[in-house]
C-alpha positions as CSV (number, residue, x, y, z in Angstrom):
1,M,113.3,99.3,99.6
2,K,111.9,99.8,103.1
3,K,109.5,97.2,104.5
4,A,106.8,99.8,105.1
5,V,106.5,100.6,101.3
6,T,105.9,97.0,100.1
7,I,102.7,95.0,99.9
8,K,103.0,91.6,101.3
9,Q,99.6,90.4,102.4
10,N,97.5,88.2,100.1
11,H,94.3,90.1,100.8
12,E,95.9,93.3,99.7
13,F,96.9,91.8,96.4
14,R,93.4,90.3,95.9
15,R,91.8,93.7,96.7
16,L,94.0,95.4,94.1
17,Y,93.2,92.7,91.4
18,A,89.5,92.9,92.1
19,K,88.9,96.7,92.6
20,G,92.0,98.4,91.2
21,K,92.6,99.8,87.7
22,S,94.9,98.0,85.4
23,A,97.0,98.6,82.3
24,V,98.6,95.9,80.2
25,G,101.9,96.1,78.4
26,P,104.1,93.5,76.6
27,A,106.5,93.2,79.5
28,M,104.3,93.8,82.6
29,V,100.8,94.4,83.9
30,V,100.3,97.3,86.4
31,Y,97.4,97.4,88.9
32,C,96.8,100.5,91.0
33,R,94.4,101.7,93.6
34,K,94.4,104.8,95.9
35,N,95.4,104.1,99.5
36,R,94.9,106.3,102.5
37,L,98.6,106.8,103.2
38,D,100.9,109.7,102.2
39,H,103.2,107.3,100.3
40,S,102.9,104.7,97.6
41,R,103.4,100.9,98.2
42,L,104.7,98.4,95.8
43,G,103.9,94.7,95.3
44,L,105.5,92.4,92.8
45,T,104.2,89.2,91.4
46,V,106.2,86.8,89.3
47,S,104.7,83.5,88.3
48,T,106.5,80.2,88.4
49,K,105.7,79.9,84.7
50,I,108.4,82.5,84.0
51,G,111.2,80.2,85.4
52,G,113.0,79.0,88.5
53,A,113.8,80.9,91.6
54,V,116.9,82.6,90.1
55,V,115.0,83.8,87.0
56,R,112.0,85.0,89.1
57,N,114.3,86.9,91.4
58,R,116.0,88.6,88.5
59,A,112.6,89.7,87.2
60,R,111.7,91.1,90.6
61,R,115.0,93.0,90.8
62,R,114.5,94.5,87.4
63,L,110.9,95.6,88.2
64,R,111.9,97.0,91.6
65,E,114.6,99.1,90.0
66,V,112.2,100.4,87.3
67,Y,109.8,101.4,90.1
68,R,112.6,103.0,92.1
69,L,113.9,105.1,89.2
70,S,110.4,106.2,88.2
71,Q,109.2,107.0,91.7
72,P,110.2,110.8,91.7
73,G,107.9,111.4,88.7
74,M,104.9,109.5,90.1
75,K,102.0,110.6,92.3
76,Q,102.0,109.4,95.9
77,G,99.3,107.7,97.9
78,Y,98.7,104.6,95.7
79,D,99.1,100.8,96.1
80,I,100.8,99.5,93.0
81,V,101.2,95.9,91.9
82,I,103.4,95.0,89.0
83,V,102.9,91.5,87.5
84,A,105.9,90.3,85.5
85,R,105.4,88.7,82.1
86,S,107.8,86.5,80.2
87,R,109.2,89.5,78.2
88,T,110.2,91.2,81.5
89,L,113.6,89.4,81.3
90,T,114.3,89.9,77.6
91,T,113.2,93.5,77.2
92,P,116.1,96.0,77.3
93,F,116.1,98.1,80.5
94,P,115.4,101.5,78.8
95,A,112.4,99.9,77.0
96,L,111.2,98.5,80.3
97,M,111.4,101.9,81.9
98,D,109.5,103.5,78.9
99,S,106.8,100.8,79.1
100,F,106.3,101.3,82.8
101,R,106.0,105.1,82.3
102,R,103.4,104.7,79.6
103,L,101.4,102.3,81.7
104,C,101.6,104.8,84.6
105,Q,100.4,107.6,82.4
106,K,97.5,105.5,81.2
107,L,96.5,104.9,84.9
108,G,96.9,108.5,85.9
109,L,99.9,107.8,88.2
110,W,102.3,110.0,86.4
111,E,102.8,113.7,87.4
112,E,102.3,115.7,84.3
113,A,104.7,118.5,85.5
114,A,107.5,115.9,85.8
115,S,107.2,114.8,82.1
């Protein structure tokens, strides 16, 4: 993923948590807010409660891949933060994809024509 399409700054995460819309699923929480760019940006959060560095990085890789595969069907111009939950690692990948899509539809991020 290109550096320009990721959210890294703490103040950007805090703004999304405070002012963005959220949707909660068993494996993840998705926050979103419209940005003034022509592309969407992704931020990932994985708590140390989930596990050590290896486990957290595996959760990040899974969520990043879910986002990458879902991106063609999503609206552009949003900041999106995905917060991993403990079930992120144990949920089968197709179910993780389905969960992310449902959360995006709930937030209005999914293009209806691409369904």
